[in-house]
C-alpha positions, 0 to 999 in steps of 0.5 A: 873091110876098110883100111882105116883102123875099125873103131869098137865099143864096149859097154856094161859092167857092174860086177865080175861077172860082166866086165871079165867077159867084156875085157875077154871080147876086147882081146879076142878083137885086139888079137884079130885087128891089132890096129883097132881102137877100143872103148869102153862105157861104164857106169860112174862108181862101178868096179869097171872103172877100176877094171878096165884101165888096168887091163890097158882099155879107155872107158867113159862113165855114165851117170846110170844106176839101177832101178830099185825094185822096192819104193825107194828114194832113190828111183826119184833121180832115176829117169833124170840119170836115164836122160842124162846117159842116153845124151852123153852115151849119143855124144860120146858115140857120136864123137868116137864114131865106132863101126861096131858098139857091143852091150854085156849088160850092166846099168850102163849098156842100155843107154849106150846101145839105144844111142847106137840103135838111134844112131844106126851103128851096128850092135851086138849084145851078149847074154851071159845068164839062162834067164835074161835081163831086162835090159837085154830082152828090151834091146834084144829086139832092135840089136844086130846079134843076140850071142847067148851062153844056153841053148833054147833061148828064143822064148826071150829073144827072135831066133834068126839073129840068136847065136850059142856062143858060150861065155867068154872066160878068163884063160888065165882061171880055167887052163888047169891041165897038169897043175894038181900037184903044184895046185896041192902043194900051192895050197899045202895040202896032201894028194891022199885027201879030197879037196873041197873048194868054196868060192862065194864070189869077189865079195864073198857069201854070208850064207855059205860062210856061216854054213861052212864055218859052222861045221869045220870040225865035221869036215876035218873029221870027214878027212875032208880039205878045204880051200875056202875063199871068204872074201873080206868080211869074213876073213878075220872070224875064219882065221880065228876060228881055224887058229883056235881049233889048230885045223891049219893044216886042213883047212885053208882060208883065203880073203880072195884067191889069184890063182883060181887055175890052181884052185880048181886044179886042186879041187875034188868038189866045188861050193859056189855061188851060180852066176853065170861066170862062175858056172861056164868056169866050172863047167869048162874045168870040168869039176862037180859042184854044189850050187848055192844061188844069190836070192837077191840077184836080180830076177832070181837068174842064179837059181835058173842058171844052176837049175839048168844045169842040175835038171841034167844032173851036172850039178846039185843046188842047195837054196841059199836058206837051206845052206846052214842045214843041208850044205854039210851034209850034201858035201861029205856024201857026195865028195866020197862018191866017186861014181857019181863025181865022174858022172857029174863031170861027164854032163858038165861036157855040154855045158863047157864051151872053150872058144866063146871070146872067138865065137863072139869076135866071128859075130862082130868080124861079120858085122863088121864085114857087112858095114865096109 
């Protein structure tokens, strides 16, 4: 490789599920090539425009949004946004002149990767889900390398260019070794009772919150302690309910959990949405889980992610519409079934990839070598 600094563009975002892997890839490349220049390209108004600078990287925004699947006036502006984003992405790449362009999914990655392909810049995409979105399926035909998180992805991508790497994760979230007693102290919980961790994504999940809120007394009666990430919209109601029924000893609501490592370390069982990154983190920490997939996720990918694990007996799945009736029944019967919990933990091992960011960095490095 030449002596001039390597230049890398990483594009995509929209949700934490795209942004955190993108930052993990950037961190891995920076530790490998400390003088490399990194530039992110995101969608204006989306959370990457805040999260990426907070992680210490520069970002440029495209005026792009998703195409609404239902009839919507917002679709009228879509062709203009797409053309303008293509032009802006092309200009960004011409000026920055990257050695490689990486797409992680999300609105901005389509125009950026298309521009890179037209400029004959080496390209790589990272697909987090077991069922790829439209953008990555289209790009997969033309990019140099496709990094995937699940095996058997050749249905959608050319086998010879597809590499199983796993999803890059925040090391701070999954480093739980030897932290159980610290975790129980941190959340104010007893070591003698099982702990249920409920996370519905960074915004919380209304159907999961409703199902948990309706059965708090059942959890207390069953001797189950709860760490409950409610999200902003449900937090106030959860606190009032917990205080009204004097359940502060065992039920611990939080708007957002910053110390996910301690939450995972304390948990006996987890209830979660089935986003790709949540599943990857849960597999790496090896904690049994009940997934309640978000039904509005594009192309129902959360259900498909969760079913890949439940078919292997590595997790349980409760449909969103049945959460209020079924979720607590499943929790109370599973959390005390030690044999089944152990089996689920063991089955999760085949889904756990701890060095995904390094594996992806290897693929990027090999593209760079071909270039120079």
